[in-house]
C-alpha positions in Angstrom: -34.5 -55.5 75.6 -31.9 -53.0 74.2 -33.5 -49.9 72.8 -31.9 -47.3 70.5 -30.8 -44.1 72.2 -33.2 -41.3 71.5 -31.6 -38.9 69.0 -29.3 -41.5 67.5 -29.4 -42.7 63.8 -30.8 -46.0 65.0 -33.6 -44.2 66.7 -34.4 -42.2 63.6 -34.5 -45.5 61.6 -36.8 -47.0 64.3 -39.2 -44.0 64.0 -39.4 -44.1 60.2 -40.8 -47.7 60.4 -44.1 -46.7 61.9 -46.4 -43.9 63.2 -45.1 -42.2 66.3 -46.7 -39.8 68.8 -45.2 -36.6 67.2 -46.5 -37.8 63.8 -50.1 -37.7 65.0 -50.6 -33.9 65.0 -49.1 -33.7 61.5 -51.6 -36.3 60.3 -54.5 -34.6 61.9 -53.4 -31.1 60.7 -52.9 -29.6 64.2 -49.1 -29.3 63.7 -48.2 -25.6 62.9 -44.9 -26.3 61.0 -45.2 -29.7 59.3 -47.5 -31.2 56.6 -48.6 -34.7 55.7 -46.6 -34.5 52.5 -43.4 -33.6 54.5 -44.1 -36.5 56.8 -44.7 -38.9 53.9 -41.4 -37.9 52.3 -39.5 -38.1 55.6 -40.8 -41.7 56.2 -39.7 -42.8 52.8 -36.4 -40.9 53.0 -37.4 -38.9 49.9 -36.4 -35.6 51.4 -34.4 -34.5 54.5 -36.6 -32.9 57.2 -35.4 -29.2 57.3 -38.2 -28.0 59.5 -36.3 -28.8 62.7 -33.9 -26.1 63.9 -30.8 -27.8 65.5 -30.5 -25.1 68.2 -34.2 -25.5 69.1 -33.8 -29.3 69.2 -30.7 -29.1 71.4 -32.5 -26.6 73.8 -35.5 -28.9 73.9 -33.3 -31.8 74.9 -31.6 -29.8 77.7 -35.0 -28.7 79.0 -36.3 -32.3 79.0 -33.3 -33.5 81.0 -33.7 -30.8 83.7 -37.5 -31.1 83.8 -37.3 -34.9 84.2 -34.9 -34.5 87.2 -37.4 -32.0 88.8 -40.4 -34.2 88.1 -38.7 -37.3 89.6 -37.8 -35.3 92.7 -41.3 -34.0 93.1 -43.0 -37.4 92.5 -40.3 -39.6 94.1 -40.2 -42.0 91.1 -38.1 -42.6 88.0 -39.4 -41.9 84.5 -36.6 -42.9 82.0 -37.0 -42.1 78.3 -38.6 -45.2 76.8 -39.6 -46.6 73.4 -42.9 -48.3 73.2 -44.7 -50.4 70.5 -48.4 -51.3 70.4 -49.1 -54.9 71.5 -51.3 -55.7 68.4 -50.1 -53.2 65.8 -46.2 -53.1 65.6 -46.3 -50.0 63.3 -48.0 -48.0 66.1 -45.0 -46.6 68.1 -44.3 -44.0 70.8 -41.0 -42.4 71.8 -41.7 -41.3 75.3 -40.0 -38.5 77.2 -40.5 -40.6 80.3 -42.4 -43.7 81.6 -43.2 -45.2 85.0 -42.6 -48.9 84.3 -43.7 -51.9 86.3 -40.7 -53.4 88.2 -39.2 -56.5 86.4 -41.7 -55.9 83.5 -40.1 -53.4 81.2 -42.9 -53.6 78.6 -45.6 -52.7 81.2 -46.2 -48.9 81.5 -48.2 -47.6 84.5 -48.0 -43.9 83.4 -46.2 -41.7 81.0 -44.6 -38.2 81.3 -44.5 -35.6 78.5 -42.4 -32.5 78.7 -42.9 -29.4 76.6 -40.7 -26.2 76.4 -43.3 -23.4 76.1 -43.6 -19.6 76.6 -44.6 -17.7 79.7 -47.9 -16.6 78.1 -49.0 -20.2 77.4 -48.2 -21.2 81.0 -50.2 -18.4 82.3 -53.1 -19.3 80.1 -53.0 -22.9 81.4 -53.1 -21.7 85.0 -56.0 -19.3 84.3 -58.0 -22.2 82.7 -57.4 -25.0 85.1 -61.1 -25.4 85.8 -61.9 -26.1 82.2 -61.5 -29.5 80.5 -58.0 -30.5 79.6 -58.8 -31.0 75.9 -60.0 -27.4 75.5 -57.1 -26.1 77.6 -53.9 -27.5 76.2 -52.6 -27.1 72.6 -54.3 -29.4 70.1 -51.0 -30.8 68.8 -49.9 -31.6 72.3 -53.2 -33.3 73.1 -53.1 -35.4 69.9 -49.6 -36.6 70.6 -50.4 -37.5 74.2 -53.6 -39.4 73.3 -51.6 -41.4 70.7 -49.0 -42.3 73.3 -51.7 -43.4 75.8 -53.3 -45.6 73.1 -49.9 -47.2 72.3 -48.8 -47.9 75.8 -52.1 -48.5 77.5 -51.0 -46.3 80.4 -53.4 -45.1 83.1 -52.6 -41.4 82.6 -50.0 -38.9 81.3 -48.5 -36.2 83.5 -48.1 -33.3 81.0 -45.4 -30.9 82.2 -45.1 -27.7 80.1 -42.3 -25.4 81.4 -40.3 -22.3 80.8 -36.5 -22.1 80.9 -33.7 -19.7 80.3 -29.9 -19.8 79.9 -28.1 -18.4 83.0 -24.4 -17.8 83.8 -21.4 -16.2 82.0 -20.7 -16.6 78.3 -19.0 -20.0 77.6 -20.3 -21.6 80.8 -24.1 -21.0 80.6 -26.5 -23.5 81.9 -30.2 -24.0 81.2 -32.5 -23.4 84.2 -36.2 -24.3 84.6 -37.9 -21.1 85.6 -41.5 -22.2 85.8 -43.7 -25.2 85.2 -47.1 -26.8 85.7 -48.1 -30.5 85.9 -51.5 -31.5 84.4 -52.8 -35.1 84.6 -54.4 -36.2 81.3 -56.5 -39.4 81.2 -57.0 -41.6 78.0 -59.8 -40.5 75.8 -60.8 -43.9 74.4 -63.6 -42.6 72.2 -61.3 -40.0 70.6 -58.5 -42.6 70.1 -60.9 -45.2 68.5 -62.7 -42.8 66.2 -60.0 -40.2 65.3 -56.4 -41.2 66.3 -56.4 -44.9 65.2 -58.2 -44.5 61.8 -56.1 -41.5 60.8 -52.8 -43.2 61.8 -53.9 -46.4 60.0 -54.8 -44.5 56.7 -51.5 -42.6 56.8 -49.4 -45.8 57.3 -51.3 -47.5 54.5 -50.6 -44.6 52.2 -46.9 -44.7 53.1 -46.6 -48.5 52.4 -48.6 -48.2 49.2 -46.7 -45.2 48.0 -49.7 -42.9 47.8 -48.4 -39.3 48.1 -50.7 -36.9 50.0 -51.9 -33.8 48.4 -50.1 -30.5 49.0 -51.3 -28.5 52.0 -50.9 -24.8 53.1 -47.4 -25.6 54.5 -46.1 -27.1 51.3 -44.1 -25.0 48.9 -45.4 -24.9 45.3 -42.7 -25.4 42.6 -41.8 -22.3 40.6 -42.2 -23.1 36.9 -42.1 -19.5 35.5 -38.8 -19.0 33.6 -38.9 -15.2 34.4 -39.1 -15.9 38.1 -36.3 -18.4 37.9 -34.1 -15.8 36.1 -35.1 -13.2 38.7 -34.1 -15.6 41.5 -30.7 -16.1 39.9 -30.3 -12.3 39.6 -31.3 -12.0 43.3 -28.6 -14.5 44.3 -26.0 -12.6 42.3 -27.0 -9.3 44.0 -26.8 -11.0 47.4 -23.2 -12.1 46.7 -22.2 -8.6 45.5 -24.0 -7.0 48.4 -21.8 -8.9 50.9 -18.5 -8.3 49.0 -18.7 -4.7 47.8 -18.9 -2.5 50.9 -18.8 0.7 48.8 -21.9 -0.2 46.9 -23.7 -1.9 49.7 -26.8 0.3 49.7 -27.1 0.1 45.9 -27.0 -3.7 45.9 -29.3 -4.0 48.9 -31.8 -1.8 47.1 -31.5 -4.0 43.9 -32.0 -7.2 45.9 -35.2 -5.7 47.6 -36.5 -4.5 44.3 -36.0 -8.0 42.8 -37.8 -9.5 45.8 -40.8 -7.3 45.3 -40.9 -8.2 41.6 -40.7 -11.9 42.4 -43.5 -11.6 45.0 -45.8 -9.9 42.5 -45.3 -12.8 40.0 -46.0 -15.5 42.6 -49.6 -16.4 43.7 -49.0 -18.9 46.5 -47.5 -17.8 49.8 -44.9 -20.7 49.7 -42.9 -21.5 46.6 -39.7 -23.3 45.8 -37.2 -23.6 42.9 -34.0 -25.7 43.3 -32.4 -24.4 46.5 -34.6 -21.4 46.8 -37.6 -21.1 49.1 -39.8 -18.0 48.7 -42.3 -17.1 51.5 -44.8 -14.3 50.8 -46.6 -12.5 53.6 -48.4 -9.3 54.5 -47.1 -6.6 56.7 -49.6 -4.3 58.5 -49.3 -0.7 57.6 -48.0 1.8 60.2 -50.4 4.1 62.1 -50.4 7.6 60.7 -50.3 9.4 64.0 -50.1 12.9 62.4 -53.7 12.4 61.1 -55.1 11.5 64.6 -56.9 14.6 66.1 -56.8 13.1 69.6 -55.1 9.9 70.7 -56.9 9.4 74.0 -60.0 7.3 73.6 -59.7 7.2 69.8 -59.7 3.9 67.8 -56.4 4.1 65.9 -57.2 1.3 63.4 -59.1 3.5 60.9 -55.9 5.6 60.6 -53.7 2.6 59.7 -51.9 2.7 56.3 -52.6 0.1 53.7 -50.9 -3.3 54.1 -47.8 -4.0 52.1 -46.6 -7.3 50.6 -43.5 -8.9 52.1 -41.3 -11.6 50.6 -38.6 -13.8 52.2 -36.2 -15.7 50.0 -33.7 -18.3 51.3 -31.0 -20.1 49.4 -29.2 -23.2 50.6 -25.9 -24.6 49.3 -26.6 -27.8 47.3 -24.8 -31.0 48.1 -23.5 -31.3 44.5 -21.6 -27.9 44.8 -19.9 -29.0 48.0 -18.9 -32.3 46.4 -17.4 -30.5 43.3 -15.3 -28.4 45.6 -13.8 -31.5 47.2 -13.0 -33.2 43.9 -11.2 -30.1 42.6 -8.9 -29.9 45.6 -8.0 -33.6 46.0 -6.3 -34.2 42.6 -4.1 -31.2 43.0 -2.7 -32.5 46.3 -2.0 -35.9 44.8 -0.2 -34.6 41.7 2.1 -32.3 43.5 4.4 -35.1 45.0 4.6 -36.8 41.6 6.0 -33.7 39.9 8.7 -33.4 42.6 9.7 -37.0 42.2 10.0 -36.6 38.5 12.4 -33.7 38.9 14.6 -35.7 41.3 14.8 -38.6 38.9 15.7 -36.3 35.9 18.6 -34.6 37.8 21.0 -37.7 37.8 20.5 -38.1 34.0 21.7 -34.6 33.3 24.8 -35.1 35.4 25.6 -38.3 33.7 25.3 -36.7 30.3 27.8 -33.9 31.2 30.6 -36.0 32.8 32.7 -35.8 29.7 32.5 -32.1 29.3 33.0 -31.2 33.0 36.4 -29.5 32.5 35.0 -27.5 29.5 32.1 -26.3 31.6 34.4 -25.1 34.3 36.9 -23.4 32.0 34.1 -21.7 30.1 33.1 -19.6 33.1 36.7 -18.7 34.1 39.6 -16.5 32.8 42.6 -18.1 31.0 45.3 -16.5 33.2 44.5 -18.6 36.4 44.8 -21.8 34.3 48.3 -20.9 33.1 49.5 -20.1 36.6 48.2 -23.5 37.7 50.2 -25.3 34.9 53.3 -23.3 35.8 53.0 -24.4 39.4 52.8 -28.0 38.4 56.1 -27.6 36.3 57.9 -26.0 39.2 57.0 -28.9 41.5 58.4 -31.5 39.0 61.8 -29.7 38.8 62.0 -29.4 42.5 61.3 -33.1 42.8 64.2 -33.9 40.4 66.7 -31.7 42.3 65.8 -33.2 45.6 66.3 -36.7 44.1 69.9 -35.8 42.8 70.9 -34.5 46.1 69.9 -37.7 47.9 72.1 -39.7 45.4 
């Protein structure tokens, strides 16, 4: 059976037609960067998923390839990337990092392999908590994804391999190297799958098919309806353009943009807001420690001396598709019209020449003096007399 290559457009289409492993943490609310509403819009192609950073995705793919080679060497078996579908529910799917398949039976999965690119602190935490149960040890979003995959494939276990990596080598020829890893074997949790995973996945798929949009969550940006805030955002965008162009007044424009940001933050209530191609994120920055007020630093709790927290705001603006299309349409007609004008000039030239054939001598004589013309006529007369004399002599 031919399967779409992971990462291809065909693979993205395949994922949209069902609930996959990475969708499960989003549905259960354990995913830190995506909401059910985002997932809903992505499945119905109502909105492009902008939560995935291209560089992070590329690095994750590189880590996966190198970690798979290391795992296959350690376990002496092959675990190719595989797409799986539930035997009874075709909308339950899993895009596996790796699967140990039964020979001559491509749809039979013995075990699965899941790779995660993580930080050194998390890897240390896993090592320090090996004696505890796996569910309480690994990240909740990782656990939910793995249990979904085990439910879809019916595999006996999953080898969970979180690892750290870094780019090594000279600039232009750097390669990714796995620096540390740990392999934890996770067994299927049938009770958790039957009572939590399957009902949640089933409800979400039904909502998608019926067109029932989920409610907004903490990760969803609220639309900005205030006209004043909309005007301030436009002013902020203008200040940002001038800040980049005018080097002399850089500090002045930077201050103006920051002041506009503070004013916008004060008018917005929700931490995430959006308007057209703007996205406003509000946060809180902890105040600095006022060390000059501390009588003795040693053995003193510094928190009581911390300054009041201040509000922070982050505004991002993306170029809309309509603007980029307008730029193209402005350029293309100009290129097409240019040759037409040249052709018209070339055709007009012969007509002018034809119209002036009769007055060719007049045009020449108009720009010259009269004396050279008389000399030319005199020369012609001399040549006629010379011809008559030469004819008489011959006779």
